[in-house]
N, C-alpha and C positions, 0 to 999 in steps of 0.2 A: 397530513401524515407525509405525503410526499416531500414538503419543506423539510419536514424533521429528519426524514431518511437523506435526503441531500446534505444537510448540514452534518449529520453523522458520517457519511462517506468524505465528506470534505475535511471533517476535523481529523479523522484517520491518516488520510493523505498528506494534510499539512504537517501532522506529528511526524510521519515517516519520512517525508521530504527533509524537513528539519534536522531529523537524527541523522541521516544519511549524509547530509550536505555538513552537519557538526564533524561526524565520524570521519569522512574519506577527504575533505577541504578543508578542515582544521587539524584534526588530532594526528593523522597519518600522511599529512603533507609536511615534508621537511622542510620546504621553501618558507611556508608560513611560520614556522617556528623560527627559523633563521632571520626571518623579518621583524620578529619582535626584538630582538637583540640588536645592540647599536654596533654591528660589524663596519668597520672601516676599510674593507675588502673591494675593491671595483670588481672583480670576479663574481665574487658571492652577490653584491648588488645587483650586476647584470643578471645573473641567474633569477634572481627576486623578481627583477621588472619584467623578465620573459615569461615566469610564472603568472604573475599578474594581468599580464596581456592575454595569455593563452585561458585566464579564468573568465576574463571579459569577454573574451571572442567566444566562449562556449555558452554564456548567457544569453537569453532572450527574454527581454524585459524584465530584468533582474531575477530571471530562473534557469537554473542549470539543466540545460536538455537530458545529459546523462543520468543524473540523479532523479531527474523528474520520472524516466522511463523505469529507473528501478523502483521508485517508489509506488508506480503502478500495480506492483504485485499485492499490495496491501488491499486495495478495493476488489482485486480479483479473490482474494481469500475470503472477504468479507462476502461476496455472491456465493461463493462456494459453501460457504459456513450457513447462509440461508439455505441453501438447495439440502445441505445435511439436516438441518432444523426441519425442514418438510419430510425430508427422508425418516428422521426419528419419529415425528409424530405419526407418520403412516404406519410403521412398523409397530408402535405402541398400539394404535387404534385397532388396526387389524390383526394384530397379534400373529406377525409374520415374523419368521425369522430372515436374519440380514443374510446369513450366507446360501438359504433357498433363491433369494432373490439375485445376490451374486452369480450364484450359479447358471441361473435362467439367463442373464444378461450376456456373461462372458461365454456361455455355451453357444450362443447365437451371433453369429459376424453381424447382422443385420441390427439386431438389439444394442449390440455393443456402439456401432457405427450411430444409431441414432441418438443413445445415450451420451456420445461424445459431442453429437452437433447440438443438443439441447443445451448442454453444459457450457459449451462454446459460445453459442447465442446469447444466453443468460448472462453470460460475464460480459459480453460485447455490449449489450443493452443496457446493464447497470452501469457502467463505465461512461457511456455515451450519454444517457440520460442525466447523470446525475454528478459528472465531473468535466468532462470534454466538451459538451455541448455549448458552444457560444461562449467558450473559455469560462465556465463558470468558475473555476479552481481559481484562476487568477483574481477573481473578485472576491473570493473567500479568502485567498492568502493576503491581501490586503486588508479586507476586514478583521483578520485574526491579527496580523501586525501591529494595526492601529487601537484595537482593544486590550491586547497585552495581558489577556486571562491565561496565561500560560498554564496554572494549576489546574484550571478546569479543562481544558484541551488536553494535557497529559494524562489527567485523572482519566477521562473518558477513555483516553487510548488505553493506557493500561487495563482498566476494568474490561474494556473489548477484549483485549487479548487474554485475559483470564478467563471469559465467558466462552469465548472460542474454544480455548484449549480444552475446557471442561464438556463442553459438547462434543469435540472429536473422542473425547476419551468416552463418553457415554455411548457414543454412537459404535466404537470401537470395542467396547467392552462387551456388547451384545453380540460379537462374534464368536 
């Protein structure tokens, strides 16, 4: 089960990273678009070569560090989603109103700080164990690039996003 969960986290992280890389380093980058056409202008060619050098300098073993940090939001949302699933199950099992729980937690500063600490620790633990311990995400990135089953990966990514949104909606509709 842990390997399956690890693969799930890495598929979501991989898809988020690839989408962000494509959007910010390809679609919104004017130097990339200028490099595709055959310009015979030394100024434009110099700007394109500077941009390529900056992109290469920002890479660490083929992975862009800035986009890697942005993509970390997805595993955090997945961990938060799992906490919401636990809350939703407890609310349904114990027949407790969500507003009464929120009123109790936010009415007491100690419980509010304790809840915040539990959420942050669970997010850190999940990201460390499933992604960043011994750079597991690099191995998974290489495996995913080698297998090239993009339809499966992005299918899992989209279904995951739909299920997460549905769960958040169910949790908030009880308010």
